[in-house]
ZAMARGU-4260 file (C-alpha; in steps of 0.2 Angstrom, whole numbers, plus 5000, padded with zeros to 4 digits):
<rodrens>
0) 5298/5187/5394 | 5310/5187/5380 | 5304/5187/5362 | 5316/5173/5356 | 5317/5156/5360
5) 5331/5144/5353 | 5329/5128/5344 | 5339/5114/5342 | 5340/5104/5328 | 5346/5087/5326
10) 5365/5091/5321 | 5366/5099/5336 | 5364/5117/5330 | 5355/5129/5338 | 5341/5142/5330
15) 5336/5158/5337 | 5320/5163/5332 | 5304/5172/5337 | 5291/5166/5351 | 5275/5160/5343
20) 5282/5156/5326 | 5273/5143/5317 | 5285/5127/5315 | 5279/5127/5295 | 5287/5144/5295
25) 5303/5141/5306 | 5307/5126/5294 | 5307/5138/5277 | 5315/5154/5284 | 5328/5144/5296
30) 5332/5128/5287 | 5325/5129/5270 | 5313/5127/5258 | 5317/5111/5250 | 5312/5103/5268
35) 5298/5113/5272 | 5289/5107/5255 | 5295/5089/5259 | 5290/5089/5278 | 5273/5082/5283
40) 5275/5084/5303 | 5287/5087/5316 | 5292/5082/5332 | 5295/5094/5345 | 5306/5085/5362
45) 5300/5069/5355 | 5284/5071/5353 | 5276/5072/5336 | 5264/5087/5330 | 5255/5097/5316
50) 5269/5109/5307 | 5253/5121/5311 | 5257/5120/5329 | 5268/5137/5337 | 5286/5136/5344
55) 5282/5145/5360 | 5299/5140/5370 | 5314/5133/5371 | 5316/5116/5361 | 5323/5101/5350
60) 5314/5098/5333 | 5316/5085/5321 | 5306/5087/5306 | 5297/5073/5299 | 5297/5070/5279
65) 5287/5059/5268 | 5302/5050/5266 | 5302/5041/5284 | 5294/5028/5290 | 5288/5042/5304
70) 5283/5052/5289 | 5273/5038/5279 | 5263/5033/5296 | 5257/5052/5296 | 5252/5052/5277
75) 5243/5036/5280 | 5232/5041/5296 | 5227/5058/5287 | 5223/5045/5271 | 5211/5037/5284
80) 5202/5055/5289 | 5200/5057/5271 | 5191/5041/5267 | 5180/5044/5282 | 5174/5062/5275
85) 5172/5055/5259 | 5161/5041/5264 | 5151/5053/5276 | 5149/5065/5260 | 5143/5051/5252
90) 5133/5041/5263 | 5129/5053/5275 | 5118/5040/5288 | 5136/5030/5291 | 5142/5035/5309
95) 5161/5035/5311 | 5170/5025/5324 | 5189/5024/5324 | 5202/5024/5310 | 5220/5016/5315
100) 5235/5014/5304 | 5241/4996/5301 | 5254/4987/5293 | 5255/4993/5275 | 5239/5004/5276
105) 5225/5010/5288 | 5208/5005/5290 | 5191/5013/5294 | 5177/5007/5304 | 5159/5013/5301
110) 5141/5010/5307 | 5131/5006/5290 | 5118/4994/5293 | 5116/4994/5272 | 5134/4987/5269
115) 5146/4994/5256 | 5145/4986/5239 | 5161/4986/5230 | 5151/4999/5217 | 5151/5010/5232
120) 5170/5005/5233 | 5171/5012/5218 | 5161/5028/5220 | 5169/5032/5237 | 5188/5029/5230
125) 5183/5044/5216 | 5178/5055/5229 | 5193/5052/5238 | 5203/5054/5225 | 5193/5074/5223
130) 5196/5079/5240 | 5215/5074/5237 | 5215/5084/5223 | 5204/5098/5231 | 5221/5099/5245
135) 5208/5105/5257 | 5221/5110/5273 | 5218/5102/5290 | 5215/5112/5305 | 5218/5107/5322
140) 5207/5112/5339 | 5208/5111/5356 | 5190/5109/5367 | 5183/5105/5381 | 5178/5089/5382
145) 5160/5091/5388 | 5157/5102/5373 | 5165/5087/5360 | 5152/5078/5371 | 5140/5089/5365
150) 5146/5090/5346 | 5144/5074/5343 | 5127/5071/5350 | 5120/5083/5339 | 5129/5074/5324
155) 5122/5057/5328 | 5139/5050/5331 | 5136/5038/5346 | 5149/5030/5343 | 5162/5044/5344
160) 5153/5050/5361 | 5157/5035/5370 | 5172/5038/5364 | 5174/5054/5373 | 5165/5049/5389
165) 5177/5035/5393 | 5191/5050/5387 | 5185/5062/5401 | 5180/5044/5412 | 5201/5043/5413
170) 5202/5062/5417 | 5206/5072/5399 | 5196/5088/5403 | 5202/5094/5384 | 5201/5084/5366
175) 5208/5089/5350 | 5197/5089/5332 | 5204/5088/5315 | 5195/5096/5302 | 5197/5098/5282
180) 5183/5100/5271 | 5170/5106/5283 | 5173/5087/5291 | 5178/5083/5310 | 5183/5070/5318
185) 5189/5069/5337 | 5209/5064/5333 | 5226/5066/5344 | 5236/5069/5325 | 5245/5074/5319
190) 5241/5076/5302 | 5248/5082/5285 | 5245/5100/5280 | 5233/5096/5268 | 5224/5083/5261
195) 5234/5085/5246 | 5251/5079/5253 | 5242/5062/5253 | 5247/5060/5235 | 5239/5040/5234
200) 5226/5033/5241 | 5219/5014/5237 | 5203/5008/5243 | 5207/4989/5246 | 5191/4979/5251
205) 5176/4980/5264 | 5177/4968/5277 | 5166/4965/5294 | 5169/4969/5312 | 5162/4973/5328
210) 5164/4988/5340 | 5178/4986/5351 | 5182/4966/5345 | 5166/4963/5355 | 5153/4951/5343
215) 5140/4956/5357 | 5141/4975/5351 | 5137/4981/5333 | 5145/4974/5318 | 5153/4986/5307
220) 5159/4988/5289 | 5179/4990/5288 | 5186/5000/5274 | 5204/4997/5271 | 5216/5008/5261
225) 5231/5008/5258 | 5242/5025/5254 | 5260/5027/5248 | 5271/5042/5241 | 5272/5039/5225
230) 5262/5029/5210 | 5277/5017/5210 | 5276/5012/5226 | 5258/5007/5224 | 5262/4997/5210
235) 5276/4988/5219 | 5268/4986/5235 | 5250/4977/5223 | 5264/4966/5215 | 5269/4959/5230
240) 5250/4957/5237 | 5247/4947/5221 | 5264/4936/5224 | 5257/4935/5242 | 5238/4928/5236
245) 5249/4915/5225 | 5259/4910/5239 | 5243/4910/5255 | 5247/4897/5265 | 5228/4891/5265
250) 5228/4890/5246 | 5246/4882/5243 | 5241/4870/5260 | 5226/4862/5250 | 5233/4863/5232
255) 5247/4854/5239 | 5237/4841/5253 | 5246/4847/5269 | 5232/4850/5279 | 5212/4855/5283
260) 5200/4862/5294 | 5182/4857/5299 | 5167/4867/5307 | 5163/4856/5320 | 5183/4859/5328
265) 5185/4880/5323 | 5204/4884/5326 | 5210/4867/5325 | 5222/4858/5311 | 5219/4842/5304
270) 5236/4838/5298 | 5237/4827/5283 | 5251/4812/5281 | 5262/4824/5270 | 5257/4842/5283
275) 5260/4828/5299 | 5278/4823/5288 | 5281/4842/5287 | 5275/4846/5306 | 5288/4832/5313
280) 5302/4836/5304 | 5302/4854/5311 | 5300/4846/5329 | 5311/4834/5329 | 5324/4845/5320
285) 5322/4858/5335 | 5321/4842/5349 | 5339/4837/5340 | 5346/4855/5341 | 5340/4857/5361
290) 5342/4839/5366 | 5362/4843/5360 | 5363/4858/5372 | 5359/4855/5388 | 5339/4853/5388
295) 5328/4839/5397 | 5312/4836/5383 | 5297/4833/5397 | 5278/4832/5398 | 5268/4840/5406
300) 5247/4838/5410 | 5236/4845/5396 | 5221/4850/5411 | 5225/4860/5427 | 5213/4864/5442
305) 5211/4884/5442 | 5221/4883/5458 | 5238/4882/5448 | 5231/4897/5437 | 5226/4908/5453
310) 5245/4907/5458 | 5252/4912/5440 | 5241/4924/5440 | 5233/4920/5422 | 5217/4917/5431
315) 5215/4935/5434 | 5222/4943/5419 | 5220/4927/5407 | 5205/4918/5412 | 5193/4927/5394
320) 5207/4917/5385 | 5207/4901/5392 | 5194/4884/5389 | 5187/4883/5405 | 5182/4865/5409
325) 5166/4860/5422 | 5170/4850/5440 | 5155/4839/5438 | 5159/4838/5458 | 5160/4856/5462
330) 5149/4860/5447 | 5161/4875/5444 | 5170/4879/5427 | 5188/4875/5440 | 5198/4869/5427
335) 5205/4874/5411 | 5217/4867/5397 | 5233/4875/5398 | 5235/4891/5386 | 5255/4890/5391
340) 5269/4877/5398 | 5277/4889/5411 | 5267/4886/5426 | 5267/4865/5423 | 5286/4868/5420
345) 5289/4878/5436 | 5277/4864/5446 | 5292/4853/5439 | 5307/4861/5443 | 5298/4866/5461
350) 5296/4845/5463 | 5314/4843/5465 | 5329/4851/5477 | 5341/4859/5466 | 5358/4866/5467
355) 5368/4881/5461 | 5380/4869/5453 | 5365/4861/5441 | 5360/4880/5434 | 5355/4883/5421
360) 5339/4868/5421 | 5334/4869/5403 | 5316/4859/5401 | 5309/4859/5382 | 5293/4853/5379
365) 5281/4853/5362 | 5264/4849/5370 | 5248/4853/5363 | 5241/4872/5371 | 5223/4879/5368
370) 5218/4895/5370 | 5200/4902/5366 | 5204/4915/5351 | 5188/4925/5347 | 5180/4916/5332
375) 5181/4931/5320 | 5201/4931/5321 | 5204/4913/5316 | 5210/4911/5301 | 5223/4897/5293
380) 5236/4893/5304 | 5240/4910/5305 | 5228/4910/5320 | 5221/4895/5330 | 5213/4889/5346
385) 5223/4874/5348 | 5243/4874/5342 | 5260/4867/5350 | 5277/4878/5353 | 5294/4873/5355
390) 5293/4879/5371 | 5307/4878/5382 | 5310/4887/5402 | 5327/4890/5409 | 5332/4891/5427
395) 5346/4901/5430 | 5358/4912/5442 | 5355/4931/5440 | 5377/4930/5434 | 5370/4918/5421
400) 5360/4928/5412 | 5371/4936/5399 | 5377/4919/5394 | 5364/4911/5393 | 5355/4925/5382
405) 5373/4925/5371 | 5368/4905/5369 | 5350/4908/5364 | 5354/4924/5353 | 5365/4910/5343
410) 5353/4897/5342 | 5339/4905/5334 | 5353/4917/5320 | 5356/4899/5317 | 5339/4893/5314
415) 5333/4908/5306 | 5348/4910/5294 | 5345/4891/5289 | 5328/4896/5283 | 5334/4911/5274
420) 5324/4923/5287 | 5331/4938/5290 | 5329/4947/5305 | 5326/4963/5319 | 5329/4961/5337
425) 5319/4973/5350 | 5319/4974/5369 | 5301/4973/5375 | 5299/4983/5389 | 5285/4983/5403
430) 5266/4987/5401 | 5254/4996/5408 | 5245/4979/5415 | 5258/4969/5424 | 5263/4961/5438
435) 5277/4966/5450 | 5284/4981/5456 | 5296/4993/5448 | 5312/4988/5456 | 5310/4972/5451
440) 5306/4978/5432 | 5320/4986/5433 | 5332/4973/5437 | 5324/4962/5424 | 5325/4976/5408
445) 5341/4980/5413 | 5349/4964/5414 | 5341/4960/5396 | 5349/4977/5390 | 5367/4971/5398
450) 5367/4955/5389 | 5360/4963/5373 | 5374/4974/5374 | 5388/4965/5379 | 5384/4953/5363
455) 5385/4969/5353 | 5370/4965/5345 | 5359/4980/5335 | 5341/4982/5344 | 5325/4994/5345
460) 5314/4998/5360 | 5293/4995/5359 | 5291/5002/5373 | 5275/4994/5384 | 5276/4978/5374
465) 5286/4965/5385 | 5275/4950/5393 | 5266/4955/5409 | 5276/4944/5418 | 5293/4953/5413
470) 5304/4960/5399 | 5306/4954/5384 | 5319/4950/5368 | 5308/4949/5354 | 5314/4941/5336
475) 5304/4949/5319 | 5309/4939/5303 | 5307/4945/5286 | 5301/4932/5273 | 5305/4931/5255
480) 5289/4944/5251 | 5299/4956/5264 | 5285/4955/5276 | 5288/4957/5295 | 5282/4941/5307
485) 5284/4941/5326 | 5294/4924/5329 | 5305/4920/5342 | 5307/4927/5361 | 5317/4927/5374
490) 5308/4932/5391 | 5316/4935/5408 | 5304/4931/5422 | 5308/4939/5440 | 5288/4936/5447
495) 5286/4916/5444 | 5301/4911/5455 | 5294/4923/5469 | 5274/4916/5464 | 5281/4897/5464
500) 5291/4900/5479 | 5307/4890/5468 | 5323/4889/5473 | 5340/4883/5473 | 5353/4880/5487
505) 5368/4889/5483 | 5387/4890/5486 | 5382/4897/5505 | 5372/4882/5508 | 5356/4893/5510
510) 5340/4895/5496 | 5341/4907/5483 | 5330/4913/5471 | 5332/4908/5453 | 5329/4919/5438
515) 5316/4912/5422 | 5319/4915/5404 | 5304/4908/5394 | 5311/4907/5377 | 5302/4899/5359
520) 5312/4903/5342 | 5298/4892/5331 | 5284/4899/5339 | 5271/4892/5337 | 5273/4876/5326
525) 5255/4881/5314 | 5261/4899/5312 | 5280/4895/5309 | 5273/4880/5296 | 5262/4894/5286
530) 5277/4908/5285 | 5288/4893/5278 | 5273/4889/5265 | 5272/4907/5260 | 5293/4909/5261
535) 5296/4896/5249 | 5280/4896/5240 | 5277/4877/5244 | 5291/4874/5236 | 5302/4866/5253
540) 5322/4862/5254 | 5325/4845/5251 | 5328/4843/5269 | 5310/4849/5274 | 5302/4843/5258
545) 5288/4831/5264 | 5291/4821/5249 | 5309/4820/5242 | 5307/4813/5226 | 5296/4805/5214
550) 5300/4792/5201 | 5288/4794/5184 | 5291/4782/5171 | 5290/4784/5152 | 5281/4770/5149
555) 5272/4756/5160 | 5285/4743/5152 | 5299/4753/5164 | 5288/4749/5181 | 5300/4734/5188
560) 5315/4744/5188 | 5304/4761/5194 | 5297/4749/5207 | 5315/4743/5213 | 5321/4762/5212
565) 5308/4767/5222 | 5310/4752/5234 | 5329/4757/5236 | 5325/4775/5241 | 5313/4770/5253
570) 5325/4759/5262 | 5338/4772/5263 | 5328/4784/5271 | 5320/4794/5258 | 5305/4801/5258
575) 5298/4795/5241 | 5283/4793/5229 | 5280/4780/5215 | 5269/4790/5202 | 5259/4771/5193
580) 5249/4779/5183 | 5248/4777/5163 | 5248/4793/5158 | 5262/4805/5148 | 5278/4808/5155
585) 5274/4825/5154 | 5259/4824/5161 | 5268/4814/5176 | 5283/4827/5178 | 5270/4843/5176
590) 5261/4835/5191 | 5275/4833/5201 | 5281/4851/5197 | 5262/4857/5204 | 5265/4845/5220
595) 5283/4857/5223 | 5291/4839/5226 | 5313/4845/5224 | 5315/4829/5211 | 5308/4821/5199
600) 5315/4804/5194 | 5314/4800/5178 | 5316/4783/5172 | 5316/4777/5153 | 5321/4761/5144
605) 5340/4769/5143 | 5339/4770/5163 | 5332/4752/5165 | 5347/4747/5153 | 5360/4756/5160
610) 5352/4755/5181 | 5351/4772/5182 | 5338/4785/5184 | 5336/4803/5177 | 5334/4815/5190
615) 5327/4832/5187 | 5324/4847/5200 | 5311/4857/5204 | 5314/4871/5191 | 5314/4862/5176
620) 5334/4858/5177 | 5340/4840/5171 | 5354/4830/5179 | 5366/4816/5172 | 5358/4799/5173
625) 5365/4792/5190 | 5365/4775/5199 | 5355/4774/5215 | 5369/4774/5226 | 5374/4792/5218
630) 5354/4797/5218 | 5354/4791/5237 | 5371/4799/5241 | 5365/4815/5234 | 5348/4814/5243
635) 5355/4814/5260 | 5369/4827/5259 | 5353/4837/5253 | 5342/4828/5269 | 5355/4837/5281
640) 5346/4848/5293 | 5356/4866/5291 | 5357/4871/5308 | 5362/4853/5316 | 5379/4854/5307
645) 5394/4854/5319 | 5402/4870/5323 | 5417/4873/5335 | 5409/4886/5344 | 5416/4901/5355
650) 5416/4902/5375 | 5396/4902/5376 | 5390/4898/5358 | 5378/4886/5354 | 5385/4866/5351
655) 5378/4859/5335 | 5371/4842/5334 | 5374/4830/5321 | 5356/4826/5311
</rodrens>
């Protein structure tokens, strides 16, 4: 065997080097010391590994630097280990469990019945800073699984033992461990070369959690933290967090009187008059869009027998997330509130005979759904048990997929742009837990990829993130704070037509299977409202504002004209209020500003005499006084729904509806 191996770099060049060289040494010697200093890990033949590992065969190599997203994830993974080691230095009785990377940071769960106080968190932060300053190397070792079990048993780490025993049951014979500063943890890696390569760690807060997410298992202490490349990045992140706190939809929803919750109905929203208006405006806008584009709006029952869910596959794979209902006749929980609309839409489609000429058949609904989310995961509008979606199911021929995906991507693009939401597109492929054979999945994934490629849409791949019945195109939107939210989806389903025996009569007068597309644009209305509240900081555009204008007077003597203004606005379809309180004008204007009302309409003696109003925009801009007719014209123009404007479309693109 030759002592020389060949290493291919991302630019296509090939370097010869000695077999067994450490990756860190190869980078420094063959590429350059600058890149070696910036490196935090590497990818060999596409697999992430530590820089301390060796090159033992011909391979491709890509260096992961701190400046990349992958590099930042490695830094945060290492930060979680540093935090865990600091905790056990200070609190030896605490047992470690898991410490994954999450968006913008990481967390680590500990079994520590005493609980961590804010003062404890300060001590842990100081210890974390010491461990980083001491720059201990991360050292990897690979040991037999039985040896690992005995090691962690001897350390009293019951949770780690359980994890390793699970790995053994799955067929693992060896596991990797990482050590630094005399502390050891089970981990797949990779990690940065040393603790000093994690320059900025900030502990954020402590929360409760359950082992493996099961409320019947031990309660844990979850320490959340974040890690960044520079102090400036941390400061920017903390600023975004502060802005997010100000915009928190739970806070603004209460202040703007949009919604409430009650412990008698956990995970279900009480919408106030203003909140109901907002909810209805969104629903009606989507309804107008889809009805102008070939959809039928339908409604289906709320309660179904388990026979439906057995056909769809949900009874076996989703039952724990369904609200089951006791049948008083059978004595069994044989019924369920529907957690999704698709099976009932399949029944609706199957109730009639369909010709190839009438495809695609498009059903839209905004029915109420229920999902039995764990109580510990409920939070404001973003995670609820009762909700509605702008749901649609499209039944079409296989040769129509590309055109239909084109229509859907156009609709989604128009909607998100109207709200000022930027987005990224991802193709999510087959998950491990799925129905259907590989041939079906190959065909389904190929169809979506072909459609995206034909449209020239830039997209990423999310391996294993598809629905259990088919692959999907997912849309991740970014709000005004740069946060990502998964919203729209286009899901391709070859399995449901087989399960429900769905057919259409083809040109050959024989039955054929349609393909089903599941699609949503807003997703759940509840979650979308939460996103919009925070995106706009409660200051909705005129077309979406629950109250578009409030009439305010300088004194009581202007009330007769103010009431006439108010009545004429209502008659014109403007959502208006009249402030008749005897307060000073400044207080009335300030209250309208706090309520985020787009226009405060000031009425004083001058406006009474000229039969006008003086509009003041939210934010303080004073407009010229104008007549009621001119004001109504302005408000109606700003009330037009942006994604419903008429436009000339290319073949296959969406036809926009008039509001």
